Backbone as a chain_set.jsonl record, in Angstrom:
{"seq": "MKSINLRLKSKMNEVFSIEPNNLGASALTYYFKKITTYFKVMPFIYIIPLTFLVSVTLYFLLGRFLIKLVTVLQYGF", "coords": {"N": [[-102.113, 13.221, -94.164], [-104.246, 12.946, -92.482], [-106.029, 11.423, -94.004], [-104.73, 8.977, -94.14], [-104.835, 8.175, -91.495], [-107.631, 7.888, -91.191], [-108.111, 5.794, -93.0], [-106.667, 3.772, -91.762], [-108.103, 3.505, -89.368], [-110.548, 2.606, -90.387], [-109.775, 0.129, -91.453], [-109.039, -1.174, -89.102], [-111.499, -1.343, -87.864], [-112.728, -3.154, -89.548], [-111.282, -5.473, -88.985], [-111.939, -5.962, -86.31], [-114.605, -6.509, -86.487], [-115.248, -9.153, -86.947], [-117.313, -11.944, -87.075], [-118.34, -14.326, -84.545], [-117.47, -17.861, -84.558], [-119.816, -19.97, -86.021], [-121.315, -22.93, -86.524], [-123.758, -23.671, -87.435], [-125.382, -25.944, -86.401], [-126.09, -26.261, -82.998], [-124.88, -28.158, -81.366], [-122.593, -28.937, -82.829], [-121.213, -26.5, -82.891], [-120.709, -26.164, -80.161], [-118.965, -28.368, -79.586], [-116.896, -27.741, -81.346], [-115.909, -25.322, -80.266], [-115.013, -26.265, -77.796], [-112.947, -28.05, -78.568], [-111.158, -26.419, -80.025], [-110.228, -24.632, -78.11], [-108.194, -25.904, -76.703], [-106.267, -26.16, -78.707], [-105.625, -23.509, -79.18], [-104.257, -22.743, -76.896], [-102.004, -24.538, -76.278], [-100.851, -25.856, -78.869], [-98.928, -27.727, -79.9], [-98.467, -29.648, -78.006], [-100.577, -31.343, -78.217], [-100.825, -31.905, -80.958], [-98.387, -33.019, -82.0], [-97.927, -35.599, -80.604], [-100.325, -36.849, -81.408], [-100.082, -36.886, -84.212], [-97.805, -38.493, -84.471], [-98.797, -40.895, -83.406], [-100.849, -41.5, -85.263], [-99.316, -41.807, -87.612], [-97.675, -44.023, -86.971], [-99.646, -45.96, -86.572], [-100.783, -46.071, -89.162], [-98.557, -47.047, -90.512], [-98.302, -49.621, -89.423], [-100.697, -50.699, -90.307], [-100.727, -50.408, -93.139], [-98.128, -50.81, -94.054], [-95.537, -51.581, -96.314], [-96.788, -50.486, -98.505], [-97.527, -47.922, -97.711], [-95.035, -46.683, -97.55], [-94.233, -46.733, -100.237], [-96.279, -45.17, -101.337], [-95.846, -42.666, -100.076], [-93.329, -42.1, -101.135], [-93.917, -41.857, -103.899], [-95.668, -39.645, -103.784], [-93.919, -37.734, -102.768], [-91.992, -37.414, -104.818], [-93.703, -36.661, -106.815], [-94.664, -34.153, -106.206]], "CA": [[-101.927, 12.492, -92.933], [-105.579, 12.672, -91.946], [-106.65, 10.356, -94.774], [-104.083, 7.719, -93.74], [-105.395, 7.839, -90.186], [-108.994, 7.412, -91.394], [-108.053, 4.466, -93.623], [-106.217, 2.842, -90.741], [-109.227, 3.27, -88.464], [-111.56, 1.786, -91.077], [-109.24, -1.231, -91.523], [-109.115, -1.76, -87.768], [-112.905, -1.687, -87.626], [-112.995, -4.388, -90.297], [-110.663, -6.584, -88.275], [-112.644, -6.23, -85.069], [-116.005, -6.826, -86.724], [-115.371, -10.546, -87.349], [-118.349, -12.648, -86.312], [-117.872, -15.572, -83.917], [-117.695, -19.076, -85.335], [-121.103, -20.604, -85.853], [-121.352, -24.018, -87.494], [-125.131, -23.97, -87.801], [-125.974, -26.757, -85.353], [-125.543, -25.828, -81.711], [-123.989, -29.201, -80.837], [-121.316, -28.835, -83.545], [-120.544, -25.288, -82.432], [-120.239, -26.432, -78.804], [-117.773, -29.23, -79.643], [-115.849, -26.993, -82.041], [-115.325, -24.38, -79.314], [-114.291, -27.05, -76.788], [-111.723, -28.616, -79.145], [-110.218, -25.374, -80.45], [-109.611, -23.941, -76.973], [-106.928, -26.571, -76.403], [-105.32, -25.859, -79.773], [-105.201, -22.113, -79.068], [-103.367, -22.581, -75.759], [-100.751, -25.257, -76.515], [-101.182, -26.763, -79.967], [-97.966, -28.766, -80.202], [-98.57, -30.711, -77.004], [-101.599, -32.271, -78.678], [-100.689, -32.249, -82.368], [-97.227, -33.873, -82.27], [-98.189, -36.993, -80.242], [-101.41, -37.385, -82.239], [-99.517, -37.156, -85.534], [-96.935, -39.663, -84.329], [-99.667, -42.07, -83.22], [-101.515, -41.789, -86.538], [-98.343, -42.305, -88.591], [-97.282, -45.392, -86.59], [-100.791, -46.827, -86.841], [-100.855, -46.276, -90.61], [-97.448, -47.902, -90.916], [-98.623, -51.002, -89.066], [-101.828, -51.177, -91.102], [-100.463, -50.415, -94.58], [-96.792, -51.352, -94.271], [-94.71, -51.119, -97.411], [-97.601, -49.656, -99.415], [-97.44, -46.552, -97.235], [-93.714, -46.154, -97.934], [-94.284, -46.489, -101.684], [-97.182, -44.042, -101.562], [-95.154, -41.435, -99.671], [-92.262, -41.859, -102.102], [-94.538, -41.347, -105.116], [-96.159, -38.302, -103.519], [-92.776, -36.842, -102.584], [-91.411, -37.1, -106.117], [-94.726, -36.065, -107.668], [-94.886, -32.742, -105.891]], "C": [[-103.274, 12.086, -92.343], [-106.234, 11.505, -92.676], [-106.035, 9.004, -94.425], [-104.643, 7.252, -92.416], [-106.818, 7.299, -90.324], [-109.018, 6.036, -92.043], [-107.613, 3.416, -92.619], [-107.339, 2.512, -89.767], [-110.286, 2.388, -89.125], [-111.088, 0.332, -91.199], [-109.302, -1.912, -90.158], [-110.548, -2.128, -87.412], [-113.292, -2.943, -88.369], [-112.452, -5.603, -89.554], [-111.467, -6.948, -87.032], [-114.114, -6.556, -85.273], [-116.197, -8.254, -87.224], [-116.399, -11.233, -86.464], [-117.778, -13.908, -85.665], [-118.217, -16.782, -84.777], [-119.051, -19.682, -84.991], [-121.225, -21.675, -86.929], [-122.772, -24.42, -87.884], [-125.843, -24.745, -86.701], [-125.304, -26.399, -84.024], [-124.603, -26.871, -81.12], [-122.631, -29.149, -81.519], [-120.53, -27.602, -83.087], [-119.966, -25.498, -81.045], [-118.962, -27.261, -78.826], [-116.608, -28.531, -80.338], [-115.143, -26.029, -81.078], [-114.534, -25.119, -78.236], [-112.954, -27.555, -77.33], [-110.706, -27.518, -79.464], [-109.61, -24.612, -79.289], [-108.286, -24.586, -76.606], [-105.871, -26.251, -77.458], [-104.824, -24.411, -79.714], [-104.183, -21.927, -77.954], [-102.014, -23.23, -76.028], [-100.965, -26.282, -77.631], [-100.222, -27.932, -80.124], [-97.988, -29.897, -79.187], [-99.587, -31.756, -77.451], [-101.34, -32.765, -80.086], [-99.542, -33.223, -82.62], [-97.455, -35.315, -81.824], [-99.288, -37.624, -81.084], [-100.909, -37.741, -83.628], [-98.615, -38.382, -85.507], [-97.76, -40.932, -84.204], [-100.357, -42.475, -84.52], [-100.526, -42.365, -87.54], [-97.885, -43.73, -88.246], [-98.419, -46.364, -86.855], [-100.93, -47.106, -88.335], [-99.724, -47.172, -91.109], [-97.732, -49.366, -90.589], [-99.773, -51.557, -89.898], [-101.45, -51.345, -92.589], [-99.074, -50.928, -94.949], [-96.051, -50.717, -95.427], [-95.493, -50.273, -98.418], [-97.525, -48.191, -99.002], [-96.116, -45.913, -97.633], [-93.684, -45.84, -99.425], [-95.168, -45.281, -102.009], [-96.516, -42.711, -101.21], [-94.039, -41.092, -100.65], [-92.819, -41.278, -103.405], [-95.018, -39.918, -104.912], [-95.02, -37.297, -103.371], [-92.179, -36.463, -103.934], [-92.408, -36.432, -107.056], [-94.905, -34.587, -107.422], [-93.571, -32.066, -105.642]], "O": [[-103.411, 11.003, -91.773], [-106.914, 10.687, -92.057], [-106.734, 7.991, -94.414], [-104.898, 6.062, -92.232], [-107.176, 6.342, -89.637], [-109.845, 5.197, -91.687], [-108.126, 2.297, -92.621], [-107.504, 1.354, -89.384], [-110.857, 1.514, -88.472], [-111.889, -0.594, -91.066], [-109.589, -3.106, -90.076], [-110.781, -3.124, -86.728], [-114.103, -3.727, -87.875], [-113.104, -6.646, -89.507], [-111.652, -8.13, -86.74], [-114.808, -6.854, -84.301], [-117.208, -8.546, -87.863], [-116.352, -11.111, -85.24], [-116.829, -14.494, -86.187], [-119.124, -16.739, -85.608], [-119.383, -19.878, -83.822], [-121.237, -21.359, -88.119], [-122.961, -25.409, -88.591], [-126.812, -24.248, -86.126], [-124.084, -26.256, -83.957], [-123.634, -26.52, -80.446], [-121.608, -29.302, -80.851], [-119.313, -27.669, -82.918], [-118.849, -25.06, -80.771], [-117.983, -26.91, -78.167], [-115.455, -28.716, -79.95], [-113.916, -25.937, -81.082], [-113.485, -24.637, -77.808], [-111.941, -27.497, -76.633], [-109.516, -27.682, -79.197], [-108.56, -23.992, -79.459], [-107.344, -23.886, -76.233], [-104.698, -26.089, -77.125], [-103.712, -24.124, -80.156], [-103.327, -21.046, -78.046], [-100.987, -22.551, -76.009], [-101.232, -27.452, -77.355], [-100.658, -29.035, -80.453], [-97.557, -31.008, -79.499], [-99.467, -32.929, -77.097], [-101.606, -33.929, -80.387], [-99.71, -34.171, -83.387], [-97.192, -36.216, -82.621], [-99.202, -38.8, -81.439], [-101.27, -38.787, -84.167], [-98.659, -39.213, -86.414], [-97.445, -41.94, -84.836], [-100.437, -43.661, -84.839], [-100.856, -43.316, -88.249], [-97.724, -44.555, -89.145], [-98.182, -47.48, -87.317], [-101.167, -48.246, -88.734], [-99.919, -47.967, -92.029], [-97.434, -50.251, -91.392], [-99.818, -52.758, -90.166], [-101.828, -52.337, -93.212], [-98.877, -51.431, -96.056], [-95.941, -49.495, -95.523], [-94.911, -49.434, -99.107], [-97.466, -47.31, -99.86], [-96.075, -44.742, -98.009], [-93.168, -44.799, -99.832], [-94.824, -44.469, -102.867], [-96.616, -41.743, -101.964], [-93.827, -39.921, -100.962], [-92.264, -40.325, -103.951], [-94.801, -39.065, -105.773], [-95.14, -36.148, -103.797], [-91.89, -35.289, -104.165], [-92.017, -35.722, -107.983], [-95.261, -33.842, -108.335], [-93.537, -30.869, -105.359]]}, "num_chains": 1, "name": "protein.A"}
């Protein structure tokens, strides 16, 4: 029982010793932290409208080619 408790404590220490995100450049790290805070709070409020907007834009730009491409990818995978 003691060994299980020690293994559990060591695993918990591994989980809590994760370093913060650092992208190298301070400007990139700053923008990364600003953008991800919104995704951590309410991701679907931002992701669903953005995805819808991108898909409608691609449909207007590519038209029938987009439909054929999606069909090929759907049957290919």
